[in-house]
C-alpha positions in Angstrom: 163.4 -126.6 90.4 160.5 -127.0 88.5 159.3 -125.8 85.0 156.4 -124.0 86.1 158.5 -122.3 88.6 161.5 -121.5 86.5 158.9 -120.3 82.8 157.2 -118.1 85.9 160.2 -116.3 87.8 161.8 -115.5 84.2 158.4 -114.2 82.4 157.8 -111.8 85.7 161.8 -110.8 84.7 160.7 -110.3 81.3 158.2 -108.4 81.7 159.6 -106.3 83.9 162.6 -106.0 81.4 160.4 -105.0 78.6 159.0 -102.3 80.7 162.4 -100.9 82.3 163.7 -100.9 78.1 161.5 -98.5 77.8 163.6 -96.0 79.7 166.8 -97.6 80.3 168.8 -99.8 77.4 169.9 -103.1 77.3 173.3 -103.8 76.3 173.9 -107.5 75.5 177.6 -109.0 73.5 176.5 -109.5 69.9 173.5 -108.7 67.2 172.1 -112.3 67.4 171.3 -111.3 71.3 170.3 -108.1 70.4 167.5 -110.0 68.2 166.4 -112.4 70.7 165.6 -109.8 73.1 163.3 -108.0 70.3 162.0 -111.9 69.4 160.8 -111.7 73.2 159.6 -108.1 73.3 161.8 -105.3 73.9 160.8 -102.6 72.3 163.4 -99.8 74.1 167.5 -99.0 72.6 170.1 -101.6 72.7 173.4 -101.6 72.6 175.9 -104.3 71.3 179.9 -104.7 72.8 180.9 -106.5 69.5 180.3 -103.5 67.6 183.6 -102.3 66.5 184.6 -100.0 69.4 187.1 -100.6 72.1 185.3 -101.6 75.3 186.9 -98.4 77.4 185.3 -96.2 73.8 182.2 -98.6 73.9 182.0 -97.9 78.4 182.6 -94.3 78.1 180.4 -93.5 75.3 177.9 -95.1 78.2 178.3 -93.4 81.1 178.7 -90.0 79.1 174.8 -90.4 77.5 173.0 -92.8 80.2 172.3 -92.7 83.9 171.9 -96.4 83.9 172.0 -99.3 81.8 171.4 -103.1 81.7 174.1 -105.0 81.2 172.6 -108.8 79.4 176.2 -110.3 78.8 176.0 -114.5 79.0 175.9 -116.4 81.8 178.2 -118.6 80.6 182.0 -117.8 81.8 183.1 -115.2 79.1 179.9 -113.5 79.6 180.6 -112.6 83.2 184.1 -111.9 82.8 183.0 -109.4 79.9 180.1 -108.3 82.6 183.0 -107.5 85.5 184.9 -105.6 83.1 182.2 -104.1 82.1 180.8 -102.7 85.8 184.3 -102.0 87.0 184.8 -99.5 83.4 181.8 -98.2 84.7 181.5 -98.0 88.2 181.1 -94.4 90.1 179.9 -93.2 86.3 176.9 -95.1 85.5 174.3 -97.3 87.5 174.9 -100.9 85.9 172.1 -103.1 86.3 172.4 -106.9 86.2 169.7 -108.5 88.1 167.7 -109.8 84.9 171.4 -111.8 84.1 171.3 -113.4 87.6 167.2 -114.1 87.6 167.6 -115.6 83.7 171.1 -117.6 85.3 169.5 -118.7 88.0 166.5 -120.4 86.1 166.9 -121.1 82.2 168.8 -123.9 81.7 170.7 -122.0 78.3 173.8 -120.1 79.0 173.0 -117.0 76.6 170.4 -114.6 75.6 170.5 -115.7 72.0 168.6 -119.0 74.0 165.8 -117.7 75.2 163.6 -117.0 72.6 163.6 -121.1 72.4 164.1 -121.9 75.6 161.1 -119.8 77.0 159.0 -121.6 73.9 159.7 -124.9 75.0 158.6 -124.3 78.8 155.5 -122.8 77.7 154.9 -126.1 75.6 156.4 -128.3 78.8 153.6 -126.0 81.0 151.0 -126.3 79.0 151.8 -121.7 78.9 150.6 -119.9 76.2 151.6 -116.9 77.3 
């Protein structure tokens, strides 16, 4: 896959993610992931898995308060396992959106959310794009 195509797919997904985050919260693993998403332009609600609550309690909170959630755990092995646990826990209670994880996993050369801002900057530099 060439850098231009990767950047195009990532930027398209990012624009859509920013738009959807106005209405739907994003769930990430840690504080650095949340900061990275803000750096990328997300202004909506961002929930953090590592917030001091047990995962089951966090999922109960999500199910009680949200009809939908965008799950953006890292796309390394641990992140995939965590995603599956969250999705299983929320099944039938809250709609889990995972499209962005799949796009970022496929088109980026990094394995986690916190690395996305620098990866995108580098890709833009390589392709000569400003935005």
